[in-house]
Phi, psi and omega in degrees: 000323173303317175299324178291312175309314177299318174297320176298317175297321172302311184285318191263346174082012183280171181296142179278160168292168181273113177259338173092177191292333182296345186268004168242131177256090181298145169298346177293334176291323174301312187296341179297328182259322181229096182306320177196160176229146180281135182292141167256168180302323179298335186289346186265003180291141171294138172280321177044064185294154183262003175246179186305136179187159167227117181239133184222141157250124184231135184244123178255143185232127181240092193278157181287345177272000177100353180279141170243133183224178180205143173224133191208137167254126179249123168249127195223132181231129181253111173049035176073007187252333192212123184246129174223160181230143176223151179246122177238143170221153179212141185229122172250130192276145175308144178062006178053036185279342186229147174298151177302144171271125182236123172230137183220124188220134172288147182252138179257150177055045180282141178196177182235160172288183188299320184275354185057038181253341179231149182248145178205149172206180178294121175084003192210142175202142177236105189250125168268137180289165182303325187288338181080023183234012184209136171251142162246126183255116180231136179206135173229022180293344186216117179288353168295327184212101178258121190250137171214088185230147175241133181241125187233126173304133165243005172214161180301154169275161174210165175223144175285141184069208182274335181223001182074012196236134170254146183239150185235150186128147184284342170256115184298338182275344174226071181290142175261005183201163176207166170216132186224138173219133174229156194220138151253104190281343182218115188226160170263139185239136167218146180131182184222159167252126175259115184244174176298336181273356180128177181272135186246119182277119181260018176305129180161232179243163181202172179227136178240139176223128172249118177240150171224121176253099190270048181185181181294132184301326181280346171280329185279323182214137175269335180206153181228156165224137182227131182227127174231122187227127186228130171231179181297333181250337189228158172221133179234135184225142174206140179229117181232135175223151178244128179289153168300169180304336181300330174250032172071026174057036186287127180261126179245128182231128168225146188184174176191177184230127183232156170231176179306125167095344184198159171270124178285313173193160179201163182160200190247002182264049181248163177218142171237122185233141167264109185280338183203133181216159174228149178294129176277115181296340182269345179215004172075003177283145180284090176296121192287141170241331173228148189219162171216116181251125184233135177248137173224133179188193182228133173297170175291337173285000181085017177270136175286137185220141167217158182222148173223140173232126179213150172149193189274146176275350183059208178290139180295150174286316186193155176240113182258122166279101188292329185285338174280329190265322195275159179296172190292334184287335171291323178292329174292322179293323189258343189296147179086357178277126181295132171089358182263117181211073191287133172226144175241126179252124186248138185219152169205096187299130177292331171276102190300142178265172186237149169256132180253114182254133184235116177238109185051044180083356176269123190250141168228142187238134176213132176284154179195186182256130175254135163238121185225151174226137171243123187237133181236130189244297189213000000 
């Protein structure tokens, strides 16, 4: 009967039955033995599943000129019947004096190279170089934002555990869903976005995330927190999600800290907390005001290490009504589910926050730029 309910939920997008926490095999179990592994070129391949999925490559830019930006390709498959691709860009302006520039465009003739390491479509390409350490993102699909940017690793990439993946389903040997994240936490960025308002130099630092939700997104997670923090010496990334009650409202957190040339530590023993929130009167979600993010792990040298970022988020950069913004295929995936009203709250405090790193009791503090998202789905 549960199997039948699951198939109905897959097709109709309805709520799943309650399986409990035993029905998710969290990547945290892998991390107990292998906290993280360094990415190889093969780990960057697109999976391009033929069943329901949403797969993304997202590049975050933290420019020296004060702009924050994003470029993203979304590959989506709806129950194996319909595949679509979308290219998104977003620009947040310095001092938050202008509303963000958001462009989202459907892509035609989307495909991959033979190795599934590079993506291309009419007017858009994301190309990995032969060395596997640099991506070039080019797009002319929207004249509001023409993209020509190169992102080069300045620290190794990583995935938590052996494969960065949590699996869903009551039978561990035959999971029916998955969630995977891999990261380049610290990158050098060069290039520009050309907008109607002029050319924007995005030279600075960046982060790359390749994510795969191998199931309906609102079945995998009810809420998310994402953190990208960049300083002159360190980069910190964290991705935390909590499953719906169908999988025991289980929280999974992956993240790590890098510096030029190496990963300091990474794993699944991290936490993201909203220490103060207020009700959003328009949709009743608890909009975060103050936060505390903590990373905990062990260096390769066996030293205990932790890092903390906490403080006020200030005024939000944007609040995204996902169902109003996203293309039709996402509406198809999530449509009709009772209680599903996804919103993304985006922040980058003008009053810079600091990261506190503690290695065996020795503390180092450094200011940096935070970009964070709090997403509520269902």
